[in-house]
C-alpha positions in Angstrom: 40.1 1.9 -148.4 39.2 -0.7 -150.9 37.6 -0.3 -154.3 35.4 -2.7 -156.3 37.8 -2.9 -159.3 41.3 -2.4 -158.0 43.5 -1.4 -161.0 46.7 -3.2 -161.7 49.7 -1.8 -163.6 53.0 -3.2 -164.8 56.2 -1.5 -163.5 56.8 -0.5 -167.1 53.4 1.3 -167.1 54.2 3.2 -163.9 57.7 4.1 -165.1 56.3 5.6 -168.3 53.5 7.5 -166.4 56.0 9.0 -164.0 58.9 9.5 -166.4 61.0 7.3 -164.0 64.0 5.1 -164.7 63.1 1.5 -164.0 65.6 -1.0 -162.7 63.8 -4.4 -162.5 61.2 -6.6 -164.2 59.1 -4.3 -166.4 56.3 -6.9 -166.5 55.8 -7.2 -162.8 52.3 -6.2 -161.9 51.3 -4.1 -158.9 47.9 -3.1 -157.5 48.6 -0.6 -154.8 50.8 1.9 -152.9 52.0 1.6 -149.4 54.8 2.7 -147.0 58.1 0.9 -146.9 57.2 -0.9 -143.7 53.7 -1.9 -144.8 54.0 -2.7 -148.5 53.4 -6.2 -149.7 54.8 -8.0 -152.8 52.1 -6.6 -155.0 52.6 -2.9 -154.0 54.9 0.0 -154.7 56.5 1.8 -151.8 58.3 5.2 -151.9 61.3 6.8 -150.1 61.0 10.6 -150.0 62.5 11.4 -146.6 65.9 10.3 -145.3 64.3 9.5 -142.0 62.8 6.4 -143.5 66.1 5.0 -144.9 66.2 2.6 -142.0 63.1 0.9 -143.4 64.4 0.4 -147.0 66.5 -2.8 -146.5 63.6 -4.7 -144.9 60.8 -3.7 -147.4 58.7 -6.4 -149.0 57.5 -4.0 -151.8 57.5 -5.1 -155.4 59.3 -1.8 -156.2 60.4 1.4 -154.5 60.1 4.9 -155.9 63.2 6.7 -154.7 66.1 9.1 -155.6 68.9 7.6 -157.6 71.4 8.2 -154.7 69.5 5.6 -152.7 69.2 3.0 -155.6 72.1 0.7 -154.6 70.6 0.2 -151.1 67.2 -0.9 -152.5 66.5 -4.7 -152.2 63.6 -4.6 -154.7 63.0 -3.2 -158.2 63.3 0.5 -158.2 61.8 3.5 -159.9 64.3 6.3 -159.8 63.2 10.0 -159.9 64.9 13.2 -158.9 61.8 14.2 -156.9 60.3 11.0 -155.5 57.7 12.8 -153.4 56.3 14.4 -156.5 56.3 11.0 -158.2 54.5 9.6 -155.2 51.8 12.3 -155.6 51.3 11.3 -159.3 51.3 7.6 -158.4 48.7 8.1 -155.7 46.3 9.4 -158.2 46.5 6.2 -160.3 45.3 4.2 -157.3 42.7 6.7 -156.0 39.5 4.8 -155.4 37.5 7.8 -156.7 39.4 8.0 -160.0 38.0 6.5 -163.1 34.4 6.2 -161.8 31.6 6.6 -164.3 29.3 9.5 -163.3 26.0 8.4 -161.9 24.0 11.3 -163.3 21.4 13.2 -161.2 20.0 11.3 -158.3 16.2 11.1 -158.2 16.1 12.8 -154.7 18.2 15.8 -155.8 16.4 19.1 -156.2 17.6 20.8 -159.3 15.9 24.1 -160.4 14.7 24.2 -164.0 17.0 27.1 -164.8 20.2 25.2 -163.9 22.7 24.6 -166.7 24.3 21.2 -166.5 27.5 20.4 -168.5 28.4 17.0 -169.9 29.0 14.2 -167.4 27.7 16.0 -164.4 26.9 14.0 -161.3 24.5 15.2 -158.6 24.2 13.1 -155.4 21.2 12.2 -153.2 19.4 15.1 -151.5 21.6 17.8 -153.1 19.9 21.2 -153.8 20.9 23.3 -156.7 19.1 26.6 -157.0 18.1 28.9 -159.8 20.6 30.1 -162.3 23.5 27.8 -161.3 26.0 26.8 -163.9 27.8 23.4 -163.5 30.6 22.8 -166.0 31.5 19.5 -167.6 32.4 16.6 -165.3 31.4 18.4 -162.1 30.5 16.1 -159.2 28.1 17.3 -156.5 28.0 15.2 -153.4 25.0 14.1 -151.3 23.4 16.8 -149.3 25.4 19.6 -150.9 23.6 23.0 -151.5 24.6 25.4 -154.3 22.9 28.8 -154.0 21.4 30.8 -156.8 23.6 32.0 -159.7 26.7 30.2 -158.5 29.1 29.0 -161.1 31.1 25.7 -160.7 34.0 25.2 -163.1 34.7 22.0 -165.2 36.1 19.0 -163.4 35.4 20.3 -159.9 34.3 18.0 -157.1 32.1 19.0 -154.2 32.0 16.3 -151.5 29.0 15.6 -149.3 27.3 18.4 -147.4 29.2 21.3 -148.9 27.6 24.7 -149.0 28.3 27.1 -151.9 26.3 30.3 -151.3 24.6 32.5 -153.9 26.7 34.1 -156.6 29.9 32.3 -155.7 32.3 31.6 -158.6 34.3 28.3 -158.3 37.1 27.6 -160.9 38.0 24.5 -162.7 39.2 21.3 -161.0 38.4 22.6 -157.5 37.9 20.2 -154.6 35.7 21.2 -151.8 35.6 18.8 -148.8 32.6 18.0 -146.6 31.3 20.7 -144.4 33.1 23.6 -145.9 31.1 26.8 -146.5 32.0 29.1 -149.4 30.4 32.5 -149.4 28.7 32.8 -146.0 28.2 36.3 -144.6 31.3 38.1 -143.4 31.4 39.2 -139.8 30.1 42.7 -140.4 28.3 44.7 -137.7 27.9 48.3 -136.6 27.4 49.2 -133.0 25.2 52.1 -131.8 26.5 52.0 -128.2 23.8 49.6 -127.0 23.5 46.9 -129.7 24.8 45.5 -132.9 23.3 46.2 -136.4 24.1 43.8 -139.2 25.8 45.0 -142.4 24.6 43.2 -145.4 27.4 41.5 -147.2 27.0 42.5 -150.8 30.2 41.0 -152.3 31.0 37.4 -153.3 33.7 34.8 -153.4 35.8 33.9 -156.4 37.9 30.7 -156.2 40.6 30.2 -158.9 41.4 27.0 -160.7 42.9 23.9 -158.9 41.9 25.2 -155.4 41.3 22.7 -152.6 39.4 23.6 -149.4 39.4 21.2 -146.5 36.5 20.1 -144.4 34.7 22.5 -142.1 36.6 25.5 -143.5 34.8 28.8 -144.1 35.5 31.5 -146.8 33.3 34.5 -146.2 31.8 36.7 -149.0 33.0 40.2 -149.3 31.2 43.2 -147.7 31.3 45.1 -151.0 34.0 43.6 -153.4 34.8 39.9 -153.6 36.9 37.7 -151.4 39.5 36.3 -153.9 41.4 33.0 -153.7 44.0 32.6 -156.4 44.9 29.6 -158.6 46.3 26.4 -157.0 45.7 27.6 -153.4 45.5 24.8 -150.9 43.5 25.3 -147.7 43.4 22.7 -144.9 40.6 21.9 -142.6 38.9 24.3 -140.1 40.4 27.4 -141.7 38.6 30.7 -141.4 39.1 33.3 -144.2 37.2 36.5 -143.5 35.5 39.0 -145.9 37.5 40.7 -148.6 40.7 38.7 -148.0 42.9 38.1 -151.0 45.2 35.1 -151.3 47.7 34.8 -154.1 48.4 31.9 -156.4 50.1 28.7 -155.1 49.8 29.6 -151.4 49.0 27.0 -148.8 47.2 27.3 -145.4 47.5 24.6 -142.8 44.7 23.6 -140.3 43.1 26.2 -138.1 44.6 29.3 -139.8 42.5 32.4 -139.2 42.7 35.5 -141.4 40.9 38.6 -140.5 39.1 40.9 -143.0 40.7 42.8 -145.9 44.1 41.1 -145.5 46.1 40.3 -148.6 48.4 37.3 -148.7 50.9 37.1 -151.5 51.8 34.3 -153.9 53.7 31.2 -152.8 53.1 31.9 -149.2 52.8 29.1 -146.5 50.9 29.6 -143.2 51.5 26.9 -140.6 48.8 25.4 -138.4 47.0 27.8 -136.1 48.5 31.0 -137.6 46.5 34.1 -137.1 46.7 37.2 -139.3 45.1 40.5 -138.1 42.9 42.5 -140.5 44.0 45.0 -143.2 47.5 43.6 -143.5 49.6 42.9 -146.6 51.8 39.8 -146.6 54.5 39.8 -149.3 55.0 37.0 -151.8 57.1 34.1 -150.6 56.4 34.5 -146.9 56.4 31.4 -144.6 54.8 31.8 -141.1 55.5 28.9 -138.7 52.7 27.3 -136.7 50.8 29.1 -134.0 52.3 32.5 -134.9 50.3 35.7 -134.5 51.0 38.4 -137.2 49.8 41.9 -136.3 51.8 43.9 -138.8 52.3 43.8 -142.6 55.3 41.8 -143.9 57.1 43.3 -146.8 60.0 40.9 -147.4 59.9 37.2 -148.2 61.3 34.8 -145.6 60.4 32.7 -142.6 58.6 34.4 -139.7 57.7 33.1 -136.2 56.2 34.4 -133.0 55.3 32.8 -129.6 57.4 30.4 -127.6 57.9 26.7 -127.9 56.6 24.2 -125.3 58.6 23.8 -122.1 58.0 22.5 -118.6 55.3 24.4 -116.8 57.6 25.5 -114.0 60.1 27.1 -116.4 57.3 28.7 -118.4 55.9 30.3 -115.2 59.3 31.8 -114.4 59.7 33.1 -118.0 56.2 34.6 -117.9 57.1 36.7 -114.9 60.4 37.8 -116.5 58.5 38.7 -119.7 56.4 41.2 -117.7 59.6 42.7 -116.3 61.2 43.3 -119.7 60.1 46.9 -120.1 61.4 47.8 -116.7 64.7 46.0 -117.3 65.1 47.8 -120.7 64.5 51.2 -119.1 67.0 50.5 -116.3 69.6 49.3 -118.8 69.1 52.5 -120.9 69.7 54.7 -117.8 72.8 52.7 -116.9 74.2 53.1 -120.5 73.5 56.9 -120.3 75.4 57.2 -117.0 78.3 55.2 -118.5 78.5 57.2 -121.7 78.0 60.5 -119.8 
């Protein structure tokens, strides 16, 4: 992606910003960030994974951000850090095309209710709708087509991309990023059955997002049936994730794409859920739990660690044989138990 005014920095500027040790020309100017393979002579590359060591010798980058242990193999200027991936994250924000833009104010086509409170430096895009009683903190950016329901609160420095929906009464913390198409505070899946048909249960709770939360595109976080659905500080949620009513997620947890969490489940702090993980309802997941991709969790987890379920991919013929054997496991276990009793008797 290009930007109208691409910023340039000297390597000395970058080293100071990152707290890195610079070995090379401090006055060399760079204007971008790229991979080791693709970087040109005006860009910085980075090495954060040993799998890419093979690309280091041939890089054309002006400088490489890397761990000191790889410094001697670097053919270019180098910026040495103990955690180069963290340095890459910080450097990426310097070259972010959305960074440093002047807020454009409220677009003439936006519909903003008279009772809305706007902080300093707020930006509201074309055709956005902001309903009665909403509070937007300082430096909030509301993208085109976004809808913010009545009495919602959006914390300072938050960015809502195009076509986001924040429903009534939702509270969003500071520096939150909501990507296009996500829905925060839609009704939870609550219905009562009378034997013939379903009857809707009004969802009377809300959603509270902590500070520094990020929610990917087309993800849904449902409002609580009575109390609130709670998302802690610094929680990162990927695209197409479904979080049901009254779920609680602890600080600093991360959920990869297509995770589904059923109602009233509590996920602890510093948890990581891989892509496609499913959590049944009314469970409690301990702090520090990692669940690998496509796993199904149907019982609470009380100890930190790595958990998995399901089977890895294999040739179909082998899978079909294993599926048959799986159905025979209970019978095999019973037969084995009988044999052990005969042996011990």
